[in-house]
BAPABA-307083 format. One line per 8 residues: number of its first residue (from 1); for each residue x, y, z of C-alpha. Coordinates in nm, 2 decimals, always signed. Layout:
<atoms>
NUM) X,Y,Z ~ ...
</atoms>
This chain:
<atoms>
1) -2.26,-0.11,+3.91 ~ -2.59,-0.27,+3.80 ~ -2.61,-0.49,+3.50 ~ -2.80,-0.24,+3.29 ~ -2.55,+0.04,+3.35 ~ -2.26,-0.19,+3.27 ~ -2.42,-0.30,+2.94 ~ -2.49,+0.06,+2.85
9) -2.14,+0.18,+2.92 ~ -2.00,-0.13,+2.74 ~ -2.21,-0.06,+2.43 ~ -2.12,+0.31,+2.42 ~ -1.75,+0.23,+2.44 ~ -1.76,-0.05,+2.18 ~ -1.95,+0.18,+1.94 ~ -1.65,+0.40,+1.94
17) -1.41,+0.13,+1.81 ~ -1.54,+0.15,+1.46 ~ -1.51,-0.08,+1.16 ~ -1.13,-0.08,+1.19 ~ -1.15,-0.25,+1.53 ~ -1.45,-0.47,+1.45 ~ -1.25,-0.79,+1.54 ~ -1.17,-0.65,+1.89
25) -1.53,-0.55,+1.94 ~ -1.65,-0.90,+1.86 ~ -1.39,-1.05,+2.09 ~ -1.48,-0.82,+2.38 ~ -1.86,-0.89,+2.34 ~ -1.79,-1.27,+2.34 ~ -1.57,-1.25,+2.66 ~ -1.66,-1.26,+3.02
33) -1.53,-0.96,+3.22 ~ -1.22,-1.01,+3.43 ~ -1.27,-1.03,+3.80 ~ -1.13,-0.70,+3.91 ~ -1.12,-0.56,+4.27 ~ -1.27,-0.22,+4.22 ~ -1.23,+0.08,+4.45 ~ -1.23,+0.46,+4.43
41) -0.99,+0.74,+4.51 ~ -1.10,+1.02,+4.74 ~ -1.17,+1.22,+4.42 ~ -1.41,+0.95,+4.30 ~ -1.18,+0.81,+4.03 ~ -1.21,+0.43,+3.97 ~ -0.91,+0.21,+4.05 ~ -0.87,-0.16,+4.04
49) -0.65,-0.46,+4.11 ~ -0.61,-0.78,+3.90 ~ -0.47,-1.08,+4.07 ~ -0.35,-0.88,+4.36 ~ -0.17,-0.62,+4.15 ~ -0.28,-0.26,+4.10 ~ -0.36,-0.16,+3.74 ~ -0.30,+0.21,+3.82
57) -0.22,+0.43,+4.11 ~ -0.47,+0.37,+4.39 ~ -0.46,+0.74,+4.50 ~ -0.38,+0.96,+4.20 ~ -0.43,+0.77,+3.87 ~ -0.46,+1.08,+3.65 ~ -0.15,+1.24,+3.79 ~ +0.03,+0.91,+3.74
65) -0.09,+0.90,+3.38 ~ +0.04,+1.25,+3.32 ~ +0.39,+1.14,+3.45 ~ +0.38,+0.83,+3.22 ~ +0.30,+1.02,+2.90 ~ +0.43,+1.36,+2.99 ~ +0.78,+1.32,+2.84 ~ +0.66,+1.19,+2.50
73) +0.74,+1.43,+2.22 ~ +0.42,+1.43,+2.02 ~ +0.56,+1.69,+1.78 ~ +0.82,+1.44,+1.66 ~ +0.62,+1.12,+1.71 ~ +0.28,+1.08,+1.53 ~ +0.23,+0.72,+1.64 ~ +0.24,+0.59,+1.99
81) +0.22,+0.22,+2.07 ~ +0.09,+0.16,+2.42 ~ +0.19,-0.17,+2.58 ~ -0.10,-0.25,+2.82 ~ -0.44,-0.09,+2.89 ~ -0.45,-0.10,+3.27 ~ -0.76,+0.11,+3.34 ~ -0.69,+0.33,+3.04
89) -0.59,+0.66,+3.22 ~ -0.25,+0.68,+3.04 ~ -0.42,+0.61,+2.71 ~ -0.68,+0.88,+2.78 ~ -0.41,+1.14,+2.85 ~ -0.22,+1.05,+2.54 ~ -0.53,+1.06,+2.32 ~ -0.64,+1.39,+2.47
97) -0.30,+1.54,+2.38 ~ -0.28,+1.38,+2.03 ~ -0.64,+1.41,+1.92 ~ -0.66,+1.31,+1.55 ~ -0.31,+1.44,+1.47 ~ -0.17,+1.09,+1.51 ~ -0.25,+0.73,+1.59 ~ -0.25,+0.55,+1.93
105) -0.20,+0.18,+1.91 ~ -0.32,-0.01,+2.22 ~ -0.19,-0.36,+2.27 ~ -0.38,-0.54,+2.53 ~ -0.41,-0.92,+2.49 ~ -0.64,-0.97,+2.79 ~ -0.98,-0.93,+2.63 ~ -1.15,-1.00,+2.96
113) -0.97,-0.70,+3.11 ~ -1.08,-0.48,+2.82 ~ -1.44,-0.59,+2.88 ~ -1.42,-0.52,+3.25 ~ -1.28,-0.17,+3.19 ~ -1.53,-0.10,+2.91 ~ -1.82,-0.20,+3.14 ~ -1.72,+0.02,+3.43
121) -1.55,+0.34,+3.28 ~ -1.69,+0.57,+3.02 ~ -1.41,+0.62,+2.77 ~ -1.62,+0.77,+2.49 ~ -1.52,+1.14,+2.54 ~ -1.16,+1.07,+2.43 ~ -1.23,+0.76,+2.21 ~ -1.46,+0.98,+1.99
129) -1.19,+1.25,+1.95 ~ -0.89,+1.03,+1.87 ~ -0.76,+0.77,+1.63 ~ -0.71,+0.45,+1.83 ~ -0.61,+0.11,+1.69 ~ -0.67,-0.19,+1.93 ~ -0.47,-0.51,+1.90 ~ -0.53,-0.82,+2.11
137) -0.32,-1.09,+1.92 ~ +0.06,-1.04,+1.93 ~ +0.11,-1.27,+1.64 ~ -0.17,-1.18,+1.39 ~ +0.04,-1.01,+1.12 ~ -0.25,-0.98,+0.88 ~ -0.48,-0.81,+1.13 ~ -0.22,-0.55,+1.22
145) -0.12,-0.49,+0.86 ~ -0.49,-0.43,+0.78 ~ -0.53,-0.18,+1.06 ~ -0.21,+0.01,+0.96 ~ -0.29,+0.00,+0.59 ~ -0.26,+0.35,+0.43 ~ -0.11,+0.50,+0.74 ~ +0.25,+0.50,+0.60
153) +0.26,+0.89,+0.59 ~ +0.17,+0.90,+0.96 ~ +0.40,+0.62,+1.06 ~ +0.69,+0.79,+0.88 ~ +0.65,+1.09,+1.12 ~ +0.78,+0.89,+1.42 ~ +0.69,+0.60,+1.64 ~ +0.72,+0.60,+2.02
161) +0.67,+0.27,+2.21 ~ +0.52,+0.33,+2.56 ~ +0.54,+0.06,+2.82 ~ +0.27,+0.08,+3.09 ~ +0.46,+0.01,+3.40 ~ +0.18,-0.17,+3.58 ~ +0.13,-0.40,+3.27 ~ +0.49,-0.49,+3.19
169) +0.51,-0.81,+3.40 ~ +0.16,-0.91,+3.30 ~ +0.22,-0.89,+2.93 ~ +0.55,-1.08,+2.95 ~ +0.66,-1.25,+2.63 ~ +0.34,-1.13,+2.45 ~ +0.46,-0.77,+2.47 ~ +0.80,-0.87,+2.32
177) +0.63,-1.06,+2.03 ~ +0.40,-0.77,+1.96 ~ +0.69,-0.53,+1.96 ~ +0.88,-0.74,+1.72 ~ +0.58,-0.77,+1.48 ~ +0.51,-0.39,+1.51 ~ +0.87,-0.32,+1.43 ~ +0.85,-0.53,+1.11
185) +0.54,-0.36,+0.99 ~ +0.67,-0.01,+1.07 ~ +0.99,-0.08,+0.88 ~ +0.79,-0.21,+0.58 ~ +0.55,+0.09,+0.60 ~ +0.85,+0.33,+0.58 ~ +1.00,+0.14,+0.29 ~ +0.67,+0.15,+0.11
193) +0.63,+0.53,+0.16 ~ +0.99,+0.60,+0.06 ~ +0.95,+0.39,-0.26 ~ +0.63,+0.58,-0.34 ~ +0.78,+0.92,-0.29 ~ +1.10,+0.84,-0.48 ~ +0.91,+0.69,-0.77 ~ +0.63,+0.94,-0.80
201) +0.79,+1.13,-1.09 ~ +0.87,+0.80,-1.27 ~ +0.52,+0.67,-1.19 ~ +0.36,+0.96,-1.36 ~ +0.59,+0.94,-1.66 ~ +0.50,+0.57,-1.71 ~ +0.13,+0.65,-1.67 ~ +0.14,+0.92,-1.93
209) +0.36,+0.72,-2.16 ~ +0.09,+0.45,-2.16 ~ -0.19,+0.69,-2.22 ~ -0.21,+0.58,-2.58 ~ -0.30,+0.22,-2.48 ~ -0.52,+0.34,-2.19 ~ -0.72,+0.60,-2.39 ~ -0.76,+0.41,-2.71
217) -0.70,+0.05,-2.63 ~ -0.89,-0.22,-2.43 ~ -0.97,-0.23,-2.06 ~ -1.07,-0.52,-1.85 ~ -1.42,-0.41,-1.75 ~ -1.58,-0.67,-1.98 ~ -1.39,-0.95,-1.81 ~ -1.55,-0.90,-1.47
225) -1.70,-1.22,-1.33 ~ -1.65,-1.41,-1.66 ~ -1.49,-1.71,-1.47 ~ -1.73,-1.70,-1.17 ~ -1.67,-1.99,-0.94 ~ -1.39,-2.15,-1.15 ~ -1.05,-2.24,-1.03 ~ -0.79,-1.97,-1.09
233) -0.42,-2.05,-1.08 ~ -0.17,-1.77,-1.01 ~ +0.18,-1.85,-1.14 ~ +0.48,-1.68,-0.98 ~ +0.85,-1.73,-1.04 ~ +0.96,-1.87,-0.71 ~ +1.21,-2.17,-0.71 ~ +0.93,-2.42,-0.63
241) +0.77,-2.35,-0.97 ~ +0.98,-2.63,-1.11 ~ +0.80,-2.89,-0.89 ~ +0.46,-2.87,-1.04 ~ +0.46,-2.63,-1.35 ~ +0.44,-2.94,-1.58 ~ +0.10,-3.03,-1.45 ~ -0.05,-2.72,-1.62
249) +0.07,-2.86,-1.96 ~ -0.14,-3.17,-1.93 ~ -0.41,-3.20,-2.20 ~ -0.73,-3.02,-2.11 ~ -0.61,-2.85,-1.80 ~ -0.61,-2.51,-1.96 ~ -0.97,-2.55,-2.07 ~ -1.08,-2.62,-1.71
257) -0.91,-2.34,-1.50 ~ -0.79,-1.99,-1.56 ~ -0.41,-1.95,-1.56 ~ -0.28,-1.61,-1.46 ~ +0.09,-1.57,-1.49 ~ +0.33,-1.30,-1.38 ~ +0.54,-1.17,-1.66 ~ +0.86,-1.33,-1.52
265) +0.71,-1.68,-1.58 ~ +0.58,-1.63,-1.93 ~ +0.87,-1.77,-2.12 ~ +0.93,-2.06,-1.89 ~ +0.56,-2.15,-1.91 ~ +0.55,-2.13,-2.29 ~ +0.87,-2.34,-2.31 ~ +0.70,-2.60,-2.09
273) +0.39,-2.61,-2.32 ~ +0.17,-2.40,-2.09 ~ -0.03,-2.12,-2.25 ~ -0.15,-1.89,-1.98 ~ -0.48,-1.71,-2.04 ~ -0.34,-1.39,-1.89 ~ +0.00,-1.24,-1.81 ~ +0.03,-0.95,-1.57
281) +0.28,-0.66,-1.56 ~ +0.34,-0.36,-1.34 ~ +0.72,-0.33,-1.32 ~ +0.88,+0.01,-1.35 ~ +1.21,-0.08,-1.51 ~ +1.27,-0.11,-1.88 ~ +1.46,-0.43,-1.82 ~ +1.12,-0.60,-1.82
289) +1.15,-0.59,-2.20 ~ +1.36,-0.91,-2.16 ~ +1.06,-1.11,-2.05 ~ +0.92,-1.08,-2.40 ~ +1.23,-1.11,-2.61 ~ +1.21,-1.37,-2.88 ~ +0.83,-1.40,-2.87 ~ +0.60,-1.34,-3.16
297) +0.23,-1.30,-3.21 ~ +0.18,-1.68,-3.26 ~ +0.35,-1.76,-2.93 ~ +0.10,-1.55,-2.73 ~ -0.21,-1.58,-2.96 ~ -0.40,-1.73,-2.66 ~ -0.25,-1.50,-2.40 ~ -0.36,-1.15,-2.31
305) -0.13,-0.90,-2.13 ~ -0.31,-0.72,-1.85 ~ -0.10,-0.42,-1.75 ~ -0.12,-0.18,-1.47 ~ -0.07,+0.15,-1.65 ~ +0.22,+0.23,-1.41 ~ +0.42,-0.03,-1.58 ~ +0.72,+0.08,-1.80
313) +0.58,+0.15,-2.15 ~ +0.84,-0.08,-2.31 ~ +0.64,-0.37,-2.17 ~ +0.32,-0.28,-2.36 ~ +0.51,-0.21,-2.67 ~ +0.72,-0.53,-2.65 ~ +0.43,-0.77,-2.59 ~ +0.33,-0.90,-2.94
321) -0.03,-0.99,-2.85 ~ -0.35,-0.84,-2.71 ~ -0.30,-0.57,-2.44 ~ -0.55,-0.46,-2.18 ~ -0.51,-0.20,-1.91 ~ -0.68,-0.19,-1.57 ~ -0.81,+0.13,-1.44 ~ -0.60,+0.43,-1.32
329) -0.77,+0.71,-1.13 ~ -0.49,+0.94,-1.23 ~ -0.53,+0.88,-1.60 ~ -0.91,+0.90,-1.57 ~ -0.86,+1.25,-1.42 ~ -0.62,+1.34,-1.70 ~ -0.87,+1.23,-1.96 ~ -1.16,+1.40,-1.78
337) -1.48,+1.36,-2.00 ~ -1.30,+1.11,-2.22 ~ -1.26,+0.86,-1.93 ~ -1.45,+0.54,-1.95 ~ -1.50,+0.23,-1.73 ~ -1.17,+0.03,-1.75 ~ -1.21,-0.22,-1.47 ~ -1.05,-0.15,-1.14
345) -0.81,-0.38,-0.96 ~ -0.68,-0.31,-0.60 ~ -0.33,-0.17,-0.57 ~ -0.06,-0.43,-0.50 ~ +0.31,-0.42,-0.43 ~ +0.41,-0.67,-0.69 ~ +0.31,-0.83,-1.02 ~ +0.20,-1.14,-0.82
353) -0.05,-0.92,-0.62 ~ -0.18,-0.79,-0.95 ~ -0.22,-1.15,-1.09 ~ -0.41,-1.25,-0.78 ~ -0.63,-0.94,-0.80 ~ -0.71,-1.02,-1.16 ~ -0.81,-1.38,-1.08 ~ -1.05,-1.25,-0.82
361) -1.18,-0.98,-1.06 ~ -1.26,-1.26,-1.31 ~ -1.46,-1.43,-1.03 ~ -1.23,-1.72,-0.97 ~ -1.28,-1.92,-0.65 ~ -1.08,-2.09,-0.53 ~ -0.75,-1.93,-0.63 ~ -0.44,-2.15,-0.61
369) -0.09,-2.01,-0.59 ~ +0.21,-2.18,-0.74 ~ +0.57,-2.06,-0.74 ~ +0.47,-1.81,-0.47 ~ +0.76,-1.89,-0.24 ~ +0.83,-1.55,-0.09 ~ +1.15,-1.71,+0.03 ~ +1.47,-1.87,-0.10
377) +1.35,-2.23,-0.13 ~ +1.65,-2.47,-0.15 ~ +1.88,-2.17,-0.14 ~ +1.76,-2.05,-0.48 ~ +1.64,-1.71,-0.59 ~ +1.42,-1.78,-0.90 ~ +1.27,-2.06,-1.10 ~ +1.49,-2.18,-1.39
385) +1.42,-2.05,-1.74 ~ +1.35,-1.69,-1.64 ~ +1.52,-1.39,-1.80 ~ +1.78,-1.37,-1.52 ~ +1.93,-1.70,-1.66 ~ +2.00,-1.51,-1.98 ~ +2.16,-1.23,-1.79 ~ +2.39,-1.46,-1.59
393) +2.47,-1.70,-1.88 ~ +2.79,-1.53,-1.99 ~ +2.94,-1.56,-1.64 ~ +2.88,-1.94,-1.60 ~ +3.16,-2.19,-1.60 ~ +3.25,-2.51,-1.41 ~ +3.37,-2.30,-1.12 ~ +3.08,-2.06,-1.12
401) +2.74,-2.23,-1.15 ~ +2.41,-2.06,-1.16 ~ +2.33,-2.21,-0.82 ~ +2.64,-2.04,-0.68 ~ +2.54,-1.71,-0.84 ~ +2.19,-1.73,-0.69 ~ +2.33,-1.80,-0.34 ~ +2.58,-1.51,-0.38
409) +2.29,-1.28,-0.46 ~ +2.10,-1.40,-0.15 ~ +2.39,-1.37,+0.10 ~ +2.49,-1.03,-0.05 ~ +2.20,-0.89,+0.16 ~ +2.26,-1.11,+0.46 ~ +2.18,-0.82,+0.71 ~ +1.82,-0.82,+0.56
417) +1.78,-1.20,+0.58 ~ +1.54,-1.37,+0.82 ~ +1.47,-1.73,+0.90 ~ +1.10,-1.82,+0.89 ~ +0.90,-2.14,+0.87 ~ +0.81,-2.29,+0.53 ~ +0.50,-2.48,+0.42 ~ +0.67,-2.81,+0.54
425) +0.75,-2.67,+0.88 ~ +1.12,-2.63,+0.80 ~ +1.34,-2.32,+0.82 ~ +1.38,-2.11,+0.51 ~ +1.55,-1.78,+0.45 ~ +1.35,-1.48,+0.33 ~ +1.43,-1.11,+0.33 ~ +1.28,-0.78,+0.44
433) +1.13,-0.70,+0.10 ~ +0.96,-1.04,+0.06 ~ +0.83,-1.02,+0.42 ~ +0.66,-0.69,+0.32 ~ +0.50,-0.87,+0.02 ~ +0.39,-1.15,+0.25 ~ +0.23,-0.91,+0.49 ~ +0.03,-0.75,+0.21
441) -0.07,-1.10,+0.08 ~ -0.19,-1.21,+0.42 ~ -0.39,-0.90,+0.47 ~ -0.56,-0.96,+0.13 ~ -0.61,-1.33,+0.21 ~ -0.77,-1.25,+0.55 ~ -1.02,-1.02,+0.38 ~ -1.10,-1.27,+0.11
449) -1.14,-1.55,+0.37 ~ -1.39,-1.33,+0.56 ~ -1.59,-1.30,+0.24 ~ -1.60,-1.68,+0.22 ~ -1.34,-1.71,-0.06 ~ -1.08,-1.98,-0.06 ~ -0.70,-1.94,-0.11 ~ -0.49,-2.24,-0.17
457) -0.11,-2.24,-0.14 ~ -0.02,-2.51,-0.40 ~ +0.34,-2.39,-0.44 ~ +0.47,-2.70,-0.25 ~ +0.75,-2.49,-0.12 ~ +0.83,-2.14,+0.02 ~ +0.71,-1.95,+0.32 ~ +0.40,-2.05,+0.52
465) +0.12,-1.80,+0.45 ~ -0.16,-1.73,+0.70 ~ -0.52,-1.76,+0.58 ~ -0.44,-2.02,+0.31 ~ -0.49,-2.40,+0.28 ~ -0.18,-2.59,+0.18 ~ -0.25,-2.86,-0.09 ~ -0.05,-3.02,-0.38
473) -0.14,-2.88,-0.72 ~ -0.23,-3.22,-0.85 ~ -0.49,-3.26,-0.58 ~ -0.62,-2.90,-0.65 ~ -0.66,-2.98,-1.02 ~ -0.83,-3.31,-0.96 ~ -1.08,-3.15,-0.72 ~ -1.15,-2.81,-0.88
481) -1.06,-2.82,-1.25 ~ -1.35,-3.04,-1.37 ~ -1.58,-2.83,-1.58 ~ -1.49,-2.65,-1.91 ~ -1.44,-2.28,-1.88 ~ -1.70,-2.04,-2.03 ~ -1.59,-1.83,-2.32 ~ -1.43,-1.50,-2.24
489) -1.46,-1.17,-2.43 ~ -1.18,-1.10,-2.68 ~ -1.01,-0.76,-2.75 ~ -0.82,-0.60,-3.03 ~ -0.47,-0.47,-3.01 ~ -0.55,-0.19,-3.25 ~ -0.58,+0.16,-3.10 ~ -0.87,+0.39,-3.19
497) -0.73,+0.69,-3.38 ~ -1.03,+0.91,-3.30 ~ -0.98,+0.86,-2.93 ~ -0.61,+0.93,-2.97 ~ -0.68,+1.26,-3.13 ~ -0.93,+1.35,-2.86 ~ -0.69,+1.25,-2.58 ~ -0.41,+1.47,-2.74
505) -0.63,+1.77,-2.73 ~ -0.74,+1.70,-2.37 ~ -0.37,+1.66,-2.26 ~ -0.29,+2.00,-2.42 ~ -0.57,+2.16,-2.21 ~ -0.44,+2.01,-1.89 ~ -0.09,+2.13,-1.97 ~ -0.23,+2.49,-2.00
513) -0.39,+2.46,-1.65 ~ -0.06,+2.32,-1.51 ~ +0.13,+2.61,-1.66 ~ -0.09,+2.86,-1.48 ~ -0.04,+2.67,-1.15 ~ +0.34,+2.67,-1.20 ~ +0.34,+3.05,-1.27 ~ +0.12,+3.11,-0.97
521) +0.36,+2.91,-0.75 ~ +0.66,+3.10,-0.87 ~ +0.50,+3.43,-0.80 ~ +0.39,+3.31,-0.46 ~ +0.74,+3.20,-0.37 ~ +0.87,+3.54,-0.44 ~ +0.59,+3.70,-0.25 ~ +0.63,+3.48,+0.06
529) +1.00,+3.56,+0.06 ~ +0.91,+3.93,+0.10 ~ +0.65,+3.85,+0.36 ~ +0.92,+3.68,+0.58 ~ +1.13,+3.99,+0.55 ~ +0.83,+4.22,+0.62 ~ +0.67,+4.02,+0.90 ~ +0.67,+4.30,+1.15
537) +0.54,+4.56,+0.91 ~ +0.17,+4.53,+0.94 ~ +0.09,+4.77,+0.65 ~ +0.31,+4.57,+0.40 ~ +0.19,+4.24,+0.53 ~ -0.18,+4.34,+0.46 ~ -0.08,+4.42,+0.10 ~ +0.11,+4.10,+0.07
545) -0.18,+3.89,+0.20 ~ -0.41,+4.05,-0.05 ~ -0.18,+3.95,-0.34 ~ -0.14,+3.60,-0.19 ~ -0.51,+3.55,-0.17 ~ -0.55,+3.64,-0.54 ~ -0.28,+3.38,-0.62 ~ -0.45,+3.12,-0.40
553) -0.78,+3.18,-0.58 ~ -0.61,+3.11,-0.91 ~ -0.50,+2.77,-0.77 ~ -0.84,+2.69,-0.62 ~ -1.01,+2.75,-0.96 ~ -0.79,+2.47,-1.10 ~ -0.82,+2.21,-0.83 ~ -0.85,+1.92,-1.08
561) -0.51,+2.01,-1.23 ~ -0.37,+2.08,-0.88 ~ -0.46,+1.72,-0.77 ~ -0.29,+1.58,-1.08 ~ +0.02,+1.79,-1.00 ~ +0.02,+1.65,-0.64 ~ +0.04,+1.30,-0.78 ~ +0.37,+1.38,-0.94
569) +0.48,+1.61,-0.65 ~ +0.42,+1.35,-0.38 ~ +0.74,+1.44,-0.19 ~ +0.64,+1.80,-0.18 ~ +0.28,+1.71,-0.06 ~ +0.43,+1.48,+0.21 ~ +0.65,+1.76,+0.33 ~ +0.35,+1.99,+0.35
577) +0.15,+1.73,+0.54 ~ +0.44,+1.68,+0.78 ~ +0.49,+2.05,+0.83 ~ +0.11,+2.10,+0.89 ~ +0.10,+1.84,+1.15 ~ +0.41,+1.98,+1.32 ~ +0.26,+2.33,+1.34 ~ -0.07,+2.19,+1.47
585) +0.10,+1.99,+1.75 ~ +0.32,+2.29,+1.84 ~ +0.01,+2.50,+1.88 ~ -0.16,+2.23,+2.09 ~ +0.14,+2.18,+2.31 ~ +0.19,+2.56,+2.35 ~ +0.54,+2.56,+2.20 ~ +0.54,+2.89,+2.00
593) +0.43,+3.25,+2.04 ~ +0.21,+3.41,+1.77 ~ +0.50,+3.57,+1.58 ~ +0.71,+3.26,+1.57 ~ +0.40,+3.05,+1.47 ~ +0.33,+3.28,+1.18 ~ +0.69,+3.27,+1.06 ~ +0.69,+2.89,+1.08
601) +0.37,+2.90,+0.86 ~ +0.53,+3.13,+0.61 ~ +0.85,+2.91,+0.59 ~ +0.63,+2.61,+0.54 ~ +0.43,+2.78,+0.26 ~ +0.75,+2.89,+0.09 ~ +0.89,+2.53,+0.08 ~ +0.55,+2.42,-0.04
609) +0.52,+2.66,-0.34 ~ +0.88,+2.60,-0.43 ~ +0.81,+2.23,-0.46 ~ +0.49,+2.31,-0.65 ~ +0.68,+2.52,-0.90 ~ +0.95,+2.25,-0.95 ~ +0.68,+1.98,-0.99 ~ +0.49,+2.20,-1.23
617) +0.79,+2.24,-1.46 ~ +0.84,+1.86,-1.47 ~ +0.47,+1.80,-1.52 ~ +0.45,+2.05,-1.81 ~ +0.74,+1.87,-1.99 ~ +0.58,+1.53,-1.94 ~ +0.24,+1.65,-2.06 ~ +0.40,+1.81,-2.37
625) +0.57,+1.48,-2.45 ~ +0.25,+1.29,-2.40 ~ +0.06,+1.52,-2.63 ~ +0.32,+1.47,-2.90 ~ +0.31,+1.09,-2.85 ~ -0.07,+1.08,-2.88 ~ -0.07,+1.30,-3.19 ~ +0.19,+1.08,-3.36
633) +0.00,+0.76,-3.27 ~ -0.32,+0.91,-3.41 ~ -0.14,+1.00,-3.74 ~ +0.03,+0.66,-3.76 ~ +0.37,+0.81,-3.72 ~ +0.65,+0.65,-3.52 ~ +0.74,+0.81,-3.18 ~ +1.08,+0.79,-3.02
641) +1.01,+0.68,-2.66 ~ +1.38,+0.70,-2.58 ~ +1.40,+1.08,-2.65 ~ +1.40,+1.33,-2.36 ~ +1.08,+1.51,-2.27 ~ +1.21,+1.83,-2.45 ~ +1.32,+1.64,-2.76 ~ +0.99,+1.44,-2.78
649) +0.78,+1.76,-2.75 ~ +0.98,+1.95,-3.01
</atoms>
C-alpha cells in the first residue's frame, strides 16, 4: 500500500473515533506502525502476522470471527469488552450485530498495532454505525471512568468479556490488569445506577421540599469567578484532617484563600477557630441535622451554606445562617417561566465533590484538598470532633474506646475492603464505596488538569490520587495564600413572599397536568390488557389502537409534565429502556415471529403505563404537599415538614 493510501485510510478510521476516544487518536497518530507481515486470503481479505504469530485466521478470518462472537447473547449483554484487536474482524462482526444498541469496549495496549491496522484496513463502515470505546492503558482508571461516564443504564444490562484467542498470550498481564480495572468500574456503575433508581422518589421529594429556598432564596450565580486565580481549600472529614486543620486558624489565612468545607467538618472547624467561607451539603438523610446542632447565627455569620437542592430539607432549615442553592434542572422545569439563573455545578457523588465543584465555580486555582483520605488512615473512619463522636459517646468506656468502635465499623464490611497505596507509598485500607468516589474524583481531576488547572493533595494522608500533586498544607499556604481575597457578593436568608406565591400557583398547574397523565396511564393500562386478550381479533385491535392513539396524544401534549414524572419514575423509565433494547435486539437477531413480537411490545407497554400511573399518584401527592408548603411560607405560617404528603396537603 502506498503512503498516500495508508494516510487516507488512517485518517478516515481515526475520524470515526470521536471526542470520546481523542486520547487514543492522539496516541495512534504519534506512533509508528508495527511491522506486520501482510498477506491476503484467496478471497482477498487481509491477514497478517506479528512477531511470527498470526493475528487472525490466514484462510477464513471472517468465518473465524463469526465463531468467536457467535455464541455471545447480545440480548442479555449490552456491553462487550474485547481483549485484543488483532486485525479487527471479530470486533467488526460484533459491532455489526450490536449496532448502537450497546457498547463495545476494545482493549488493545499495542498502539503501534492499532496504527498498522488503521493504515491498511478500512474500518469506517462499522465504526460509524456502532458505539466503540477504545482503551490502550490497562491502569488508567480516570480515562476509563471518563469514557464510561453516564453509561450506567447500559452497563446494568449485562457485560460480556470476550478474549481474542490470538491476542491472549500477547496481552499477558496487561489483560488481567485491565479486566480487574473494568470489573471495579462496572461494579461501581451498577451501584451508582441502583442508588439513583432506589432514591429517585426521595430525591424528588427533597427537591420539592426545598422549592421554597430555591424559588425565593439566593442562588450562586453571582459568585461565579469571584475568586479567580486564588487558592481554594476543600476540607473533608477524613482522619488526616487532624494533622493540618490548625494551620487554617492562623491569623490572616482566611483572608488569603477560600475555605470550602463539607458539612461534616463544620463544627470541628469552628471549634478549632476556623471560619470557612462556605459549607456544602447534599446528603439525603435527616440525620444531617446533627451537623448544625448547637450552632447559632453568630457562629456562622461569616459562613454561607451552599446546598444542592437534593439535600434533605432539614439541612436548609437547621442552618442558622445564609443559604444559597445551586441550579437544579428539575426544579427549573417545575418553575417553568419563574425559573432564573441559579448557577450550575456539575453533579457529584458526595458533598466533597460538591465542595470541589464550588471552589472551581468560584474560579479558584489551584485547589488544595485536606482531609480527603478516601481510605481508613491509621485505622480510623473519621476525623475527631464530627457528629459521629456524639452518636457514639454513650457507648464509650475504658473497655470500648472510640478507636475500637471505628475499627469495628471498618472491619464489619471486610468483604468490601481493599488494600491500596497511600500518599506516602504505604498500604492503607479503603472500601468499594470510597473507590467509586476516588474514580469520580480522578476523572474530574484529569479533566481539570487538561484545562491547565492544578489540583493539590494536601491531606498528608489517605489514598494516592491520580492527576494531583502531593504537597504539605503549610507549603501550599506559603506559596499560594499571599494576596488578600477580593470581596464577594452577600445574600439574604429572607425568602421573597411574592415569588413564593407565584411558585405555589405554578406547582398547582403542574399538578393538574400530572393528574391528566396519571388518568391517561390508568385508562391505557386497562386498554392494553384488553388488547393482549384480543390480539388475534383484527377488528377489535383496530378499535383498540385508535383509542390508544388518542391517549398517547394526550400524553404528547404534556411532554413537559411527562419528563418531570419520569424524574420521579426513574425505575419505570429504566424498565422501559431495558425492554425497548431487548425487543430491538430480538428483532435484529431474528428471535421472534410477528405475533410474538407484538405481544412482547404490548406486555412492555402494559408494565410501562402501570409504572407511570403509580408514579403519577406519588407525584401528585408530592406536588400537593409542595403547593401547601409554598402557600404557608408566603403567608408566614408554619409548615409541618414531618407530616405525610396527604396530611400536609389537607
